[in-house]
C-alpha positions as CSV (number, residue, x, y, z in Angstrom):
1,X,-27.9,25.8,12.8
2,X,-29.5,23.1,11.2
3,X,-27.6,19.6,11.3
4,X,-27.3,20.1,6.8
5,X,-25.5,23.6,7.5
6,X,-22.8,22.5,10.2
7,X,-22.4,19.0,8.1
8,X,-21.5,21.6,4.8
9,X,-19.6,24.0,7.6
10,X,-17.7,20.6,8.5
11,X,-16.9,19.8,5.3
12,X,-16.0,23.3,4.0
13,X,-13.3,22.5,6.8
14,X,-12.1,19.7,6.4
15,X,-11.3,20.9,2.7
16,X,-9.4,23.1,3.2
17,X,-8.0,21.3,5.9
18,X,-6.8,19.0,3.0
19,X,-5.4,21.7,0.5
20,X,-2.9,23.6,3.2
21,X,-1.7,20.1,3.8
22,X,-1.2,19.9,-0.1
23,X,0.4,22.6,0.0
24,X,2.7,22.0,3.0
25,X,3.7,18.7,1.4
26,X,4.0,20.4,-1.8
27,X,6.3,22.9,-0.9
28,X,8.7,20.6,1.1
29,X,12.0,19.0,-0.2
30,X,10.7,15.9,-1.7
31,X,14.2,14.6,-0.1
32,X,12.5,15.2,3.5
33,X,9.2,13.4,2.6
34,X,11.0,10.4,1.4
35,X,13.3,10.6,4.6
36,X,10.9,11.0,7.0
37,X,8.8,7.8,5.7
38,X,12.2,6.2,5.5
39,X,12.4,7.7,9.2
40,X,8.8,5.8,9.9
41,X,10.3,2.5,8.4
42,X,13.0,2.6,11.0
43,X,10.5,2.2,13.5
44,X,8.1,0.5,12.3
45,X,11.0,-2.5,11.6
46,X,12.3,-1.4,15.5
47,X,9.0,-1.6,17.1
48,X,8.5,-5.2,15.7
49,X,11.6,-6.9,16.5
50,X,11.5,-5.5,20.1
51,X,8.4,-7.4,21.0
52,X,8.4,-11.1,23.3
53,X,9.0,-13.1,20.9
54,X,10.0,-10.4,17.6
55,X,7.9,-10.6,14.6
56,X,10.4,-10.9,12.4
57,X,8.0,-11.2,9.4
58,X,6.9,-7.8,9.8
59,X,10.7,-6.6,10.9
60,X,11.6,-7.9,7.5
61,X,9.3,-6.5,5.0
62,X,9.4,-2.6,6.7
63,X,13.3,-3.2,6.5
64,X,13.2,-4.3,2.7
65,X,10.9,-1.3,2.1
66,X,13.6,1.3,3.2
67,X,16.3,-0.7,1.6
68,X,14.5,0.2,-1.5
69,X,14.0,3.8,-0.7
70,X,17.5,3.8,1.1
71,X,19.7,1.5,-1.8
72,X,17.6,2.4,-4.3
73,X,18.0,6.3,-4.2
74,X,21.2,7.0,-3.2
75,X,23.1,10.0,-3.3
76,X,19.2,11.7,-4.8
77,X,18.2,11.5,-0.8
78,X,21.0,14.7,-0.3
79,X,21.8,15.3,2.8
80,X,19.6,12.4,4.7
81,X,21.3,9.5,2.5
82,X,24.4,9.2,5.1
83,X,22.1,9.0,8.0
84,X,19.6,6.7,6.5
85,X,22.2,4.6,5.2
86,X,22.8,4.3,9.2
87,X,19.8,3.6,10.5
88,X,19.4,1.1,7.8
89,X,22.6,-0.8,9.0
90,X,21.8,-0.7,12.3
91,X,18.4,-2.3,11.8
92,X,20.0,-4.9,9.6
93,X,22.3,-5.8,12.5
94,X,19.1,-5.9,15.1
95,X,17.1,-7.7,12.8
96,X,20.5,-10.7,12.4
97,X,21.0,-10.6,15.7
98,X,17.6,-10.8,17.5
99,X,16.8,-13.8,14.5
100,X,19.8,-15.5,15.4
101,X,19.8,-15.5,19.1
102,X,18.5,-18.6,21.3
103,X,14.7,-18.2,22.0
104,X,14.2,-17.3,25.2
105,X,12.5,-19.1,28.2
106,X,9.1,-18.0,28.1
107,X,6.9,-17.5,32.1
108,X,5.7,-21.0,32.0
109,X,9.7,-22.4,32.2
110,X,11.2,-20.5,34.4
111,X,8.5,-21.2,36.2
112,X,9.6,-25.1,37.3
Protein backbone atom coordinates (compact mmCIF):
# COMPACT_ATOMS: atom_id res chain seq x y z
CA UNK A 1 0.00 0.00 0.00
CA UNK A 2 1.38 3.40 -0.97
CA UNK A 3 1.85 6.16 1.58
CA UNK A 4 -1.01 8.18 0.05
CA UNK A 5 -3.36 5.20 0.32
CA UNK A 6 -2.32 4.62 3.93
CA UNK A 7 -2.96 8.26 4.82
CA UNK A 8 -6.32 8.16 3.06
CA UNK A 9 -7.34 4.97 4.91
CA UNK A 10 -6.25 6.49 8.23
CA UNK A 11 -8.22 9.66 7.52
CA UNK A 12 -11.32 7.62 6.64
CA UNK A 13 -10.99 5.60 9.87
CA UNK A 14 -10.60 8.79 11.90
CA UNK A 15 -13.67 10.31 10.23
CA UNK A 16 -15.72 7.20 11.00
CA UNK A 17 -14.56 7.18 14.64
CA UNK A 18 -15.51 10.86 14.94
CA UNK A 19 -18.92 10.14 13.41
CA UNK A 20 -19.45 7.31 15.90
CA UNK A 21 -18.46 9.54 18.82
CA UNK A 22 -20.87 12.18 17.57
CA UNK A 23 -23.70 9.63 17.35
CA UNK A 24 -22.94 8.39 20.88
CA UNK A 25 -22.84 11.90 22.28
CA UNK A 26 -26.14 12.81 20.64
CA UNK A 27 -27.75 9.62 21.97
CA UNK A 28 -26.70 10.31 25.58
CA UNK A 29 -29.01 12.34 27.83
CA UNK A 30 -27.61 15.85 28.02
CA UNK A 31 -27.84 15.75 31.84
CA UNK A 32 -25.46 12.76 31.85
CA UNK A 33 -22.94 14.55 29.66
CA UNK A 34 -23.01 17.70 31.79
CA UNK A 35 -22.75 15.63 35.00
CA UNK A 36 -19.69 13.91 33.55
CA UNK A 37 -18.07 17.30 32.97
CA UNK A 38 -18.93 18.31 36.54
CA UNK A 39 -17.25 15.17 37.88
CA UNK A 40 -14.19 16.10 35.85
CA UNK A 41 -14.17 19.60 37.35
CA UNK A 42 -14.52 18.10 40.85
CA UNK A 43 -11.52 15.85 40.20
CA UNK A 44 -9.53 18.76 38.77
CA UNK A 45 -10.19 20.87 41.87
CA UNK A 46 -9.31 17.96 44.16
CA UNK A 47 -6.04 17.36 42.30
CA UNK A 48 -5.00 20.98 42.68
CA UNK A 49 -5.96 20.93 46.36
CA UNK A 50 -3.92 17.78 46.95
CA UNK A 51 -0.66 19.30 45.75
CA UNK A 52 1.95 20.39 48.24
CA UNK A 53 1.51 23.30 48.38
CA UNK A 54 -2.06 23.37 47.10
CA UNK A 55 -2.66 25.39 43.96
CA UNK A 56 -5.55 27.40 45.38
CA UNK A 57 -6.02 29.63 42.34
CA UNK A 58 -6.42 26.66 39.99
CA UNK A 59 -8.67 24.84 42.46
CA UNK A 60 -10.84 27.94 42.85
CA UNK A 61 -11.27 28.21 39.09
CA UNK A 62 -12.34 24.56 38.80
CA UNK A 63 -14.72 24.95 41.75
CA UNK A 64 -16.21 28.12 40.27
CA UNK A 65 -16.72 26.36 36.92
CA UNK A 66 -18.44 23.44 38.64
CA UNK A 67 -20.55 25.88 40.65
CA UNK A 68 -21.62 27.71 37.50
CA UNK A 69 -22.98 24.45 36.12
CA UNK A 70 -24.46 22.95 39.29
CA UNK A 71 -25.93 26.13 40.76
CA UNK A 72 -26.83 27.58 37.38
CA UNK A 73 -28.66 24.53 36.07
CA UNK A 74 -30.15 23.31 39.34
CA UNK A 75 -33.14 21.03 38.75
CA UNK A 76 -32.34 20.73 35.04
CA UNK A 77 -29.54 18.34 36.04
CA UNK A 78 -32.24 15.83 36.92
CA UNK A 79 -31.18 12.88 39.02
CA UNK A 80 -27.58 14.15 39.12
CA UNK A 81 -28.44 17.39 40.92
CA UNK A 82 -28.24 16.17 44.52
CA UNK A 83 -25.01 14.21 44.03
CA UNK A 84 -23.35 17.10 42.22
CA UNK A 85 -24.50 19.63 44.84
CA UNK A 86 -23.07 17.40 47.59
CA UNK A 87 -19.79 17.06 45.73
CA UNK A 88 -19.62 20.80 45.18
CA UNK A 89 -20.17 21.42 48.89
CA UNK A 90 -17.46 18.89 49.79
CA UNK A 91 -14.87 20.41 47.50
CA UNK A 92 -15.75 23.91 48.72
CA UNK A 93 -15.27 22.81 52.34
CA UNK A 94 -11.96 21.16 51.45
CA UNK A 95 -10.84 24.38 49.76
CA UNK A 96 -11.66 26.47 52.84
CA UNK A 97 -9.98 24.00 55.18
CA UNK A 98 -6.80 23.91 53.09
CA UNK A 99 -6.77 27.67 52.46
CA UNK A 100 -7.07 28.41 56.19
CA UNK A 101 -4.50 25.82 57.32
CA UNK A 102 -1.17 27.14 58.52
CA UNK A 103 1.60 26.48 56.02
CA UNK A 104 3.43 23.23 56.65
CA UNK A 105 7.16 23.48 57.24
CA UNK A 106 9.39 22.84 54.29
CA UNK A 107 11.73 19.82 54.34
CA UNK A 108 14.66 22.18 55.03
CA UNK A 109 12.86 23.60 58.10
CA UNK A 110 12.18 20.10 59.48
CA UNK A 111 15.87 19.10 59.39
CA UNK A 112 16.97 21.93 61.67
